[in-house]
C-alpha positions in Angstrom: 0.0 0.0 0.0 1.3 3.4 -0.9 0.1 7.0 -1.4 -1.1 7.8 -4.9 1.0 11.0 -5.1 4.1 9.0 -4.2 3.4 6.4 -6.9 2.9 9.0 -9.6 5.9 11.0 -8.5 8.1 7.9 -8.6 7.0 7.1 -12.2 7.7 10.7 -13.3 11.1 10.7 -11.7 12.0 7.3 -13.3 11.1 8.6 -16.7 13.1 11.8 -16.3 16.0 9.8 -14.8 16.0 7.5 -17.8 16.2 10.5 -20.2 19.0 11.9 -18.1 21.1 8.7 -18.2 20.6 8.4 -22.0 21.8 12.0 -22.4 24.9 11.4 -20.3 25.7 8.2 -22.2 25.4 9.9 -25.5 27.7 12.7 -24.3 30.3 10.1 -23.2 30.2 8.6 -26.6 30.8 11.9 -28.3 33.9 12.4 -26.2 35.2 8.9 -27.3 34.5 9.6 -31.0 36.2 13.0 -30.7 39.5 11.7 -29.4 40.9 11.5 -33.0 39.3 14.8 -34.0 36.7 13.1 -36.3 33.5 13.9 -34.4 32.5 16.8 -36.7 29.4 16.0 -38.8 29.2 12.5 -37.1 25.7 11.5 -36.2 25.8 10.5 -32.5 23.4 7.9 -31.1 20.6 9.6 -29.4 17.5 8.7 -27.5 14.5 11.0 -27.0 11.7 10.2 -24.6 8.9 11.6 -26.7 5.2 11.7 -26.0 4.2 8.6 -24.1 1.1 7.4 -22.2 1.0 5.2 -19.2 -2.2 3.6 -17.7 -1.9 3.0 -14.0 -4.3 0.6 -12.3 -5.0 1.3 -8.7 -7.5 0.7 -5.9 -8.3 3.1 -3.1 -7.7 1.5 0.3 -8.3 4.5 2.6 -7.8 8.2 3.0 -5.4 9.7 5.6 -5.8 12.9 7.5 -5.3 16.1 5.7 -1.7 16.8 4.7 -0.2 20.3 4.5 1.6 21.5 1.4 3.6 24.7 1.5 5.1 26.8 -1.2 6.2 30.4 -1.8 4.2 32.8 -3.9 7.1 34.2 -5.8 5.0 36.1 -8.3 3.5 38.1 -5.4 6.9 38.5 -3.9 8.3 39.8 -7.2 5.6 42.4 -7.3 6.4 43.3 -3.7 10.1 43.8 -4.6 9.1 46.1 -7.5 7.1 48.3 -5.1 10.0 48.3 -2.6 12.5 49.4 -5.3 10.1 52.2 -6.5 9.9 53.6 -3.0 13.5 52.9 -2.2 14.6 55.1 -5.2 12.5 58.0 -3.9 13.7 57.5 -0.3 17.4 57.3 -1.3 17.3 60.5 -3.4 15.5 62.4 -0.7 17.8 61.4 2.1 21.0 61.9 0.1 20.0 65.3 -1.3 19.0 66.5 2.1 22.2 65.4 3.7 24.4 67.0 1.0 22.7 70.3 0.9 22.7 70.7 4.7 26.3 69.5 5.1 29.0 72.1 6.0 31.6 70.7 3.6 33.5 73.4 1.9 33.1 73.0 -1.9 32.2 75.2 -4.9 28.5 75.4 -5.6 29.3 73.8 -8.9 30.3 70.5 -7.1 26.8 70.4 -5.5 25.0 71.4 -8.7 23.6 68.0 -9.4 22.0 67.8 -6.0 20.4 71.3 -6.3 19.0 70.2 -9.6 17.6 67.0 -8.2 15.8 69.0 -5.5 14.4 71.7 -7.8 13.8 70.0 -11.2 11.1 67.4 -11.1 11.9 66.0 -14.6 15.5 65.3 -13.6 14.4 63.9 -10.3 12.0 61.6 -12.1 14.6 60.4 -14.6 17.2 59.7 -12.0 14.6 58.0 -9.8 13.7 55.7 -12.6 17.3 55.0 -13.3 17.9 54.0 -9.7 14.7 52.0 -9.5 15.6 49.9 -12.6 19.0 49.1 -11.3 17.6 48.1 -7.9 15.1 45.8 -9.5 17.9 44.3 -11.7 19.8 43.5 -8.5 17.1 41.0 -7.5 16.4 39.4 -10.9 18.5 36.3 -10.8 18.4 35.6 -7.1 15.0 36.7 -5.9 14.7 33.6 -3.6 17.7 34.7 -1.5 15.6 37.6 -0.2 13.0 35.4 1.4 12.9 32.9 4.2 11.6 29.8 2.4 10.4 28.2 5.7 8.3 31.1 6.9 7.7 33.2 3.8 8.9 36.3 5.6 11.1 38.9 3.9 14.8 38.8 4.9 14.9 42.6 5.5 18.7 42.7 5.9 19.3 41.0 2.6 16.9 43.3 0.8 18.5 46.5 2.3 22.0 45.2 1.5 21.1 44.7 -2.2 19.6 48.1 -2.4 22.6 49.7 -0.8 25.0 48.0 -3.3 23.1 49.8 -6.0 23.1 53.1 -4.1 26.8 53.0 -3.7 27.7 51.7 -7.2 25.3 53.8 -9.2 25.0 56.9 -7.1 27.5 57.7 -4.3 30.6 56.2 -6.0 29.8 57.6 -9.5 32.9 59.3 -11.0 30.9 62.4 -11.9 30.7 63.2 -8.2 34.4 62.6 -7.5 35.2 66.3 -6.8 32.6 66.4 -4.1 33.9 63.3 -2.4 37.7 64.1 -2.7 39.9 64.4 0.3 39.3 63.5 3.9 36.2 65.7 4.3 34.7 64.4 1.1 35.2 60.8 2.1 33.7 61.6 5.5 30.6 63.1 3.7 30.2 60.0 1.5 30.2 57.8 4.6 27.6 60.0 6.2 25.5 59.7 3.1 25.8 55.9 3.1 24.7 55.8 6.7 21.8 58.1 6.0 20.6 56.1 3.0 21.1 52.8 4.8 19.0 54.1 7.8 16.3 55.4 5.6 16.1 52.2 3.5 16.1 50.0 6.7 13.1 51.9 8.0 11.4 51.7 4.6 11.9 47.9 4.1 10.8 47.2 7.7 7.6 49.2 7.3 6.7 47.7 3.9 7.5 44.1 5.1 5.4 44.4 8.2 2.6 41.8 8.1 3.8 40.4 4.8 4.1 36.6 4.4 4.5 35.0 1.0 4.0 31.4 2.1 0.9 29.6 0.9 -0.4 26.6 2.9 -2.8 24.2 1.4 -4.4 21.1 3.0 -5.7 18.1 1.1 -6.4 14.4 1.8 -3.9 11.7 0.9 -5.1 8.6 -0.8 -3.7 5.3 0.2 -3.8 3.0 -2.8 -3.0 -0.6 -3.8 -1.0 -0.8 -7.1 0.7 -4.2 -7.2 -0.9 -7.2 -9.1 -1.2 -9.1 -5.8 -3.0 -6.3 -4.1 -5.4 -5.6 -7.0 -6.2 -9.3 -7.3 -7.8 -9.2 -3.9 -10.1 -6.3 -4.8 -13.4 -6.4 -6.6 -13.2 -5.2 -10.2 -15.5 -2.2 -9.6 -13.1 -0.9 -7.0 -10.2 -0.7 -9.4 -9.6 2.6 -11.1 -7.5 3.7 -14.1 -5.2 6.7 -14.3 -3.8 7.7 -17.6 -0.5 9.6 -17.5 0.9 11.4 -20.5 4.5 12.5 -20.5 5.8 15.1 -23.0 9.4 16.5 -23.0 9.8 20.2 -22.6 12.7 22.6 -23.0 13.8 25.4 -20.8 16.6 27.9 -20.8 18.6 27.6 -17.6 21.2 30.2 -18.5 21.2 33.1 -16.1 21.5 36.4 -18.0 23.5 39.2 -16.5 21.4 42.3 -17.1 23.6 44.7 -15.3 25.5 45.6 -18.4 22.3 46.7 -20.1 21.8 49.5 -17.6 23.9 52.5 -18.6 25.3 54.9 -16.0 23.5 58.2 -15.4 25.2 61.3 -16.6 25.2 63.7 -13.6 25.6 67.1 -15.2 
């Protein structure tokens, strides 16, 4: 006696494992044929598990108590991160601009021009805000799962803030267009102050937006205990035996992670 879900899962795993073993064996043959440099245009043996159907006979013996199944709602979490990045870009610009314009660092007004424009020109502020937001979202693209506790569905706030701050430093505070403002001991001190201010503001933002948020989904469902062996089915009346048709079709997926960071040009801070 076994659970129906376990039986079907085992069948699927065996089919996938068979295709995997066939692929590995074909690859090993290609390496052997290629030892003498003659593998080009040579047709290698290949096995493809194409569409196939399997009919499974089973009889229901009993049902167990409800079982829990848990998973993470990553589509909802992805939307949450987008909203966080949108607000984080606004918060970062506000905190940094305020800190620069109220600092007592001795610089020409020209060195602070970009920050004056960010405060006074809505169009420039909007463009730079969009630039920061896109870079922040890009920072989560290939590793979204690392920002969430898979066991609880809760946001890992420190991880999120850290990723946001990497973008703030790289795309804003360490930009070469601002090098004159941050030159020298006093300039380096100012940049440290700005990083601290931005980190504090983003920590508060992420904490507020994450409050009460859980991206774990829990479902309960009954488990079926079934008989599947010939010996077990022979002891059951014919009307108690059911059929389950399983169709297996191969699919292809791209598992290459694309680095999108190069697609996001730097912002010209003039």
